C-alpha positions in Angstrom: 0.0 0.0 0.0 1.1 3.5 -0.8 -0.1 6.3 1.5 -1.4 9.6 0.0 -0.7 12.4 2.5 -1.4 16.2 2.7 1.6 18.0 1.2 3.3 21.1 2.6 0.6 23.9 2.3 2.8 27.0 2.2 4.2 29.5 4.6 2.3 29.6 8.0 -0.5 27.4 6.6 -1.2 24.3 8.8 -4.5 23.0 7.6 -6.7 22.7 4.5 -10.2 21.6 3.5 -10.7 18.7 1.0 -12.5 20.4 -1.8 -12.8 17.8 -4.6 -11.9 14.1 -5.1 -11.3 13.4 -8.8 -11.0 9.6 -8.2 -13.1 7.2 -6.3 -12.2 3.8 -4.6 -11.5 1.2 -7.3 -10.3 3.7 -9.9 -6.9 3.1 -11.6 -4.5 6.0 -11.2 -1.2 6.8 -12.9 1.8 8.2 -11.1 1.5 12.0 -10.7 -2.1 11.9 -11.8 -4.1 14.4 -9.8 -6.2 12.7 -7.1 -7.8 15.6 -5.2 -7.8 19.3 -4.6 -7.3 21.0 -1.2 -8.3 24.5 -0.3 -6.5 26.7 2.2 -7.3 30.3 3.1 -4.5 31.3 0.7 -4.3 28.9 -2.2 -5.7 25.8 -3.9 -3.4 22.8 -3.6 -3.4 19.8 -6.0 -2.5 16.4 -4.6 -0.9 14.0 -7.2 -0.6 10.3 -6.9 2.7 9.3 -5.5 2.6 6.0 -7.4 0.6 4.1 -10.0 -2.0 1.6 -8.8 -5.6 1.5 -7.7 -7.2 3.9 -5.2 -8.3 1.5 -2.6 -9.5 3.8 0.2 -10.4 7.4 0.8 -9.7 8.4 4.4 -10.6 12.1 4.2 -13.8 13.0 2.4 -14.8 16.2 0.7 -15.4 18.9 3.2 -13.1 17.4 5.8 -10.4 19.6 7.4 -6.9 18.0 7.4 -3.6 19.0 8.7 -0.2 18.9 7.0 1.0 15.3 6.4 -2.4 13.9 7.4 -3.5 10.6 5.6 -5.8 11.3 2.7 -6.1 7.9 1.0 -4.4 4.6 0.2 -3.2 3.3 -3.1 -2.7 -0.4 -3.8 0.1 -1.0 -6.2 0.9 -3.8 -8.7 -1.5 -5.8 -10.9 -4.6 -4.6 -9.0 -4.5 -1.4 -11.0 -5.4 -3.3 -14.2 -8.9 -4.2 -13.0 -10.7 -1.4 -15.0 -9.0 -2.5 -18.2 -12.0 -4.6 -19.6 -14.2 -1.5 -19.7 -11.6 0.3 -21.8 -11.6 -2.5 -24.3 -15.3 -2.0 -24.9 -14.6 1.4 -26.4 -14.0 0.3 -30.0 -17.7 -0.8 -30.1 -18.6 2.9 -30.3 -16.5 3.3 -33.5 -18.2 2.8 -36.9 -17.9 -0.5 -38.6 -16.9 0.9 -41.9 -13.3 1.6 -43.1 -12.8 4.9 -41.1 -10.1 4.8 -38.5 -11.1 5.6 -34.9 -9.1 8.5 -33.3 -9.0 9.9 -29.8 -9.6 13.6 -29.2 -7.4 14.6 -26.4 -7.2 17.5 -23.9 -4.3 19.7 -25.1 -1.6 21.3 -23.0 -3.4 23.7 -20.7 -0.5 26.0 -19.8 2.2 26.3 -17.2 1.2 24.6 -13.9 -2.4 24.0 -15.1 -3.4 20.3 -14.9 -7.1 20.3 -15.3 -10.0 22.2 -17.0 -13.8 22.3 -17.2 -15.5 21.4 -20.5 -17.3 24.7 -21.2 -19.1 24.1 -24.6 -19.3 21.4 -27.2 -19.7 22.7 -30.7 -20.2 19.3 -32.3 -22.4 16.4 -31.2 -22.3 12.7 -31.9 -23.0 12.0 -35.6 -21.9 15.4 -36.8 -19.1 15.7 -39.4 -16.4 18.3 -39.2 -13.3 19.5 -41.1 -9.7 19.3 -39.9 -8.9 22.1 -37.4 -12.6 23.0 -37.0 -13.2 23.9 -33.4 -14.9 21.1 -31.5 -15.1 22.3 -28.0 -14.0 25.0 -25.5 -12.3 24.3 -22.2 -12.0 26.7 -19.2 -9.2 26.6 -16.6 -8.9 29.0 -13.7 -6.5 31.1 -15.8 -7.4 30.8 -19.5 -9.9 29.4 -22.1 -8.6 26.8 -24.4 -10.1 25.8 -27.8 -9.8 22.2 -29.0 -9.6 21.9 -32.8 -10.3 18.7 -34.8 -7.1 16.7 -35.3 -8.4 15.5 -38.7 -11.6 15.6 -40.8 -14.2 13.1 -39.7 -17.3 12.4 -37.7 -17.9 12.6 -33.9 -18.7 9.1 -32.6 -18.6 9.4 -28.8 -18.3 12.2 -26.2 -16.4 11.0 -23.2 -16.6 14.3 -21.3 -19.8 16.3 -21.1 -20.2 20.0 -20.6 -19.4 20.9 -17.0 -17.1 17.8 -16.5 -13.6 18.3 -15.2 -10.9 16.9 -17.4 -7.1 16.5 -16.9 -4.4 17.6 -19.3 -3.7 14.7 -21.7 -7.0 13.0 -20.9 -9.6 11.8 -23.5 -12.4 14.2 -24.5 -14.1 12.2 -27.3 -13.7 9.6 -30.0 -14.0 10.4 -33.7 -13.9 8.4 -37.0 -11.8 9.7 -39.9 -14.4 8.4 -42.4 -17.3 10.9 -42.9 -19.5 8.2 -44.4 -19.2 6.1 -41.2 -21.9 7.7 -39.2 -25.5 6.8 -40.2 -26.9 9.6 -37.9 -25.0 12.3 -39.8 -27.5 12.4 -42.8 -30.7 12.5 -40.6 -29.1 15.3 -38.6 -28.4 17.3 -41.7 -31.9 16.6 -43.1 -33.5 17.8 -39.8 -31.6 21.1 -39.9 -34.4 23.1 -41.5 -36.9 21.9 -38.9 -34.4 22.7 -36.1 -34.0 26.2 -37.5 -37.7 26.8 -37.2 -38.3 25.1 -33.9 -35.3 26.6 -32.1 -31.6 26.7 -33.4 -29.5 23.7 -32.5 -26.2 25.1 -33.7 -23.7 26.5 -31.2 -22.8 30.2 -31.8 -19.2 31.4 -31.9 -17.9 32.1 -28.4 -17.0 35.7 -29.3 -20.6 36.2 -30.6 -22.2 34.7 -27.5 -20.1 37.0 -25.3 -21.0 40.1 -27.3 -24.7 39.2 -27.2 -24.7 38.6 -23.5 -23.0 41.9 -22.9 -25.5 43.8 -25.0 -28.7 41.8 -24.0 -29.2 40.7 -27.7 -31.1 37.6 -28.8 -32.5 36.3 -32.1 -29.5 37.4 -34.2 -29.5 35.9 -37.6 -26.3 33.8 -38.2 -24.4 33.8 -41.5 -21.9 31.0 -40.4 -22.1 27.3 -41.3 -25.6 25.9 -40.4 -26.8 29.3 -39.3 -24.1 29.7 -36.7 -24.0 33.3 -35.3 -20.6 34.9 -35.8 -19.1 38.0 -34.2 -19.7 40.0 -37.4 -23.4 39.1 -37.3 -23.8 40.6 -33.7 -21.9 43.8 -34.7 -24.2 44.2 -37.7 -27.3 43.6 -35.5 -26.0 46.2 -33.0 -25.6 48.8 -35.8 -29.0 48.2 -37.2 -31.9 50.5 -36.1 -34.3 49.0 -33.6 -37.7 48.1 -35.1 -40.8 49.9 -33.8 -42.8 47.9 -31.3 -46.1 47.2 -33.1 -47.3 44.4 -31.0 -48.3 44.4 -27.3 -45.4 43.5 -24.9 -45.4 40.3 -23.0 -45.9 40.6 -19.2 -42.8 42.2 -17.6 -41.6 39.1 -15.7 -41.8 36.9 -18.8 -40.2 39.6 -21.0 -37.3 40.0 -18.6 -36.7 36.3 -18.3 -36.5 36.0 -22.1 -33.7 38.6 -22.0 -31.7 37.0 -19.3 -28.9 34.5 -19.6 -27.6 32.2 -16.8 -23.8 31.5 -17.2 -21.8 29.3 -14.8 -19.0 31.3 -13.1 -15.5 30.3 -14.2 -13.3 28.6 -11.7 -11.1 31.7 -11.5 -14.1 34.0 -10.8 -15.3 31.6 -8.1 -11.9 31.7 -6.4 -11.8 35.5 -6.6 -15.4 35.8 -5.2 -14.6 33.4 -2.3 -11.3 35.1 -1.3 -12.7 38.6 -1.4 -15.7 37.7 0.7 -13.4 35.8 3.1 -11.3 39.0 3.4 -14.4 41.1 4.4 -15.6 38.5 6.8 -12.2 38.0 8.5 -10.4 41.3 8.7 -11.5 44.5 10.5 -11.0 46.4 7.3 -10.9 50.2 7.2 -9.7 52.7 4.5 -7.9 56.0 4.9 -7.5 58.5 2.0 -5.0 61.2 0.9 -4.0 62.9 -2.3 -0.6 63.3 -4.0 0.7 66.0 -6.3 2.3 64.1 -9.2 4.2 67.1 -10.6 7.7 66.1 -9.5 7.3 62.4 -10.4 6.0 63.3 -13.9 8.8 65.8 -14.4 11.5 63.4 -13.3 10.0 60.6 -15.5 9.8 62.9 -18.6 13.4 64.0 -18.1 15.0 60.6 -17.8 12.6 58.2 -19.6 14.6 58.1 -22.8 17.9 57.5 -21.1 16.3 54.9 -18.8 14.9 53.0 -21.8 18.2 53.2 -23.7 20.2 51.9 -20.7 17.8 49.3 -19.2 15.7 48.2 -22.1 12.4 48.9 -20.3 10.2 51.9 -20.0 10.1 54.0 -16.8 6.6 54.0 -15.5 4.8 55.2 -12.4 4.6 51.8 -10.7 8.3 51.7 -9.8 8.0 55.1 -8.0 4.9 53.9 -6.1 6.6 50.6 -5.2 9.7 52.4 -3.9 7.6 54.8 -2.0 5.6 52.0 -0.4 8.8 50.1 0.5 10.1 53.3 2.1 6.9 53.7 4.1 6.7 50.1 5.2 10.1 50.4 6.9 8.7 53.1 9.1 5.3 51.4 9.7 6.2 47.7 9.8 2.7 46.6 11.1 1.3 47.4 7.6 3.8 44.7 6.3 2.7 42.2 8.9 0.0 39.5 9.2 -1.9 37.7 11.9 -1.3 34.0 12.5 -3.5 32.8 15.3 -2.7 34.9 18.3 0.7 36.0 16.9 1.6 39.0 14.7 4.2 38.0 12.1 6.4 41.0 11.1 8.1 40.6 7.7 11.6 42.0 7.5 11.4 42.0 3.7 8.8 43.3 1.1 7.2 40.9 -1.4 5.1 43.3 -3.4 1.9 42.1 -5.0 0.9 44.1 -8.1 -2.8 43.5 -8.9 -3.4 43.0 -12.7 -6.6 42.8 -14.6 -6.9 40.1 -17.2 -9.7 39.0 -19.6 -10.6 36.3 -17.2 -10.3 38.2 -13.9 -8.0 39.8 -11.3 -4.7 38.2 -10.5 -1.9 39.4 -8.2 1.6 38.4 -9.2 4.2 38.9 -6.5 7.6 40.6 -6.9 9.9 39.0 -4.2 12.3 41.2 -2.2 11.4 44.5 -3.8 13.1 46.2 -1.0 16.4 45.0 -2.6 15.5 46.0 -6.2 16.4 49.0 -8.3 13.9 51.0 -10.3 14.9 49.1 -13.5 14.6 45.7 -11.8 11.1 46.6 -10.6 10.0 47.8 -14.0 11.4 44.7 -15.7 9.7 42.4 -13.2 6.4 44.2 -13.5 6.5 44.0 -17.3 7.4 40.3 -17.2 4.7 39.3 -14.7 2.1 41.5 -16.5 2.7 39.7 -19.8 2.4 36.3 -18.1 -0.8 37.4 -16.4 -2.4 38.5 -19.8 -1.3 35.2 -21.4 -2.6 33.1 -18.5 0.9 31.7 -17.9 1.4 32.7 -14.2 2.3 29.8 -12.0 0.7 29.4 -8.5 4.2 30.1 -7.0 4.3 33.5 -8.7 1.1 34.5 -6.9 2.1 33.4 -3.4 4.0 35.0 -0.5 3.0 38.6 -1.0 3.3 40.9 2.1 1.7 44.0 0.7 -0.3 44.9 -2.5 -0.7 47.8 -4.9 -3.8 48.1 -7.1 -4.0 50.6 -9.9 -7.6 51.4 -10.7 -6.5 54.6 -12.4 -5.7 52.7 -15.6 -9.4 52.1 -16.0 -10.4 55.7 -15.1 -11.2 55.2 -11.4 -11.1 58.5 -9.5 -11.7 57.0 -6.0 -12.2 53.6 -4.6 -11.7 51.4 -1.5 -9.5 48.4 -2.3 -10.2 45.1 -0.6 -7.4 43.4 1.4 -5.6 40.5 -0.1 -5.5 38.1 2.9 -3.5 37.4 5.0 -1.9 40.8 4.2 -2.8 43.7 6.4 -2.5 46.5 3.8 -3.3 47.4 0.2 -2.7 50.7 -1.6 -5.2 51.9 -4.2 -3.9 54.2 -7.0 -6.3 56.2 -9.0 -6.6 58.5 -12.1 -4.3 61.5 -12.4 -6.5 64.5 -12.9 -5.7 68.2 -13.3 -7.3 70.1 -10.4 -7.0 73.6 -9.0 -4.9 73.6 -5.8 -4.0 76.4 -3.4 -0.2 76.7 -3.4 1.4 79.4 -1.4 -1.8 81.5 -1.4 -2.4 81.1 -5.2 -4.6 78.8 -7.2 -2.5 76.6 -9.4 -3.5 73.7 -11.7 -1.7 70.5 -10.6 -1.9 66.8 -11.7 -3.4 65.2 -8.6 -4.1 61.6 -7.6 -6.2 60.3 -4.8 -4.6 57.5 -2.8 -6.5 54.9 -0.6 -4.9 52.6 2.0 -7.2 49.8 3.2 -5.8 48.1 6.3 -6.6 45.5 8.9 -7.5 47.5 12.0 -6.8 44.5 14.2 -3.1 45.1 14.0 -2.8 48.5 12.2 -4.0 51.5 14.2 -5.3 54.7 12.6 -2.1 56.6 13.4 0.1 54.0 11.7 -2.2 53.9 8.6 -2.3 57.7 8.2 1.5 57.9 8.8 2.1 55.3 6.1 0.0 57.1 3.5 1.6 60.5 4.4 5.1 59.0 3.9 4.0 57.6 0.5 2.7 61.1 -0.4 5.9 62.8 0.8 8.1 60.4 -1.2 6.2 61.0 -4.4 5.9 64.7 -4.1 9.7 64.9 -3.5 11.3 61.8 -5.1 14.7 62.9 -3.9 13.7 61.7 -0.4 13.8 58.1 -1.8 17.5 58.5 -2.8 18.4 59.9 0.6 16.2 57.4 2.6 14.3 60.3 4.3 
């Protein structure tokens, strides 16, 4: 017997909850195949099989709380793992009896550190023919969406994973035949197409079209794609067309609204974001303090040296390196903002791992720059550019989003003038940056137009007092209004 135990959960984390088992007793498992998923208050942890064999017993069930190194399950090794093999041999029966070869449609590589996905949408059903490279289905991970093209022209003969199922990288999604004449159901399906069009369309629209229709509450768009499939261009055309006059009585309000609603399952990333943000509100005694900063000096310094900076370091000089440096400077004076609560202890960090919140097409992620207190302006800008590109491409690893001690969130890039950022647990502080806007300011008794930015510090009032929070924000303001203070450590 091989024991499956809870792995190391991360810094200061001693227990987790069993979220999902992907295998049940009696299932065959390969070495390193994912068995279950654990959730902590910081991250989700995947537990791989330490050896090949058969899962003989599950000791900790879904919902149970387990400590580090606790026994999760038992795997029996050797020939016992071969028991499920006869079921696999029955698969060829699903393939057509004609000359077409049977081919497996597999889950593609999902990205760095991503081992599983959810089947979001099937665009082909059993009996339907398709061309090589035609999109068959769409998968969702907690980082990116992945399209699965047809490996060859043929006919779908069996779907092994249904919409909503969780699949592993390299696993089987479906079985196809490479002979288009092999499926007797293909002709009836084609013949029934006109009837389907009149009774209710049975063709999956393009994902981009579905997204656009949902965002604009559109329905009934005529499709110009194959078999009446709605394409993005069709939606854009419908949006540009004038709305017809309402000549018929409207349906009752409730029924009319229901017809214009769409229910979509939250992605795994969105579920994680929602859970962590709500946990933060429920756990921390969160409070926000505000100030404003005159960006004149930072903007002048940046304009003066940005060309030389780019030429020497190969990266643009942005505002984020100034804010990061200013926060590091302030954290040294107010260390409780760079601390966290662990039980009845306060853990002070004598280093700064700066989280930089980044918006992506699939949701908010927070890559972490380790030891920013030891980094130069150029090193910070290069690290931000690198992590930002990874975030947009969905290639951030879990390790690159762990271990942060403080976070900066820049809502100003989206035009936000003022907001209260939510803490990123277990951190005790997060700085919100906002839009730079010219405003009239009283300077030495005169009204002067200055580029101003509102700053917001949300903090955990359990360990950060109001005096410390205000002092921190004032030090950030002072460092940005006179950047020379950063060079002299003042």
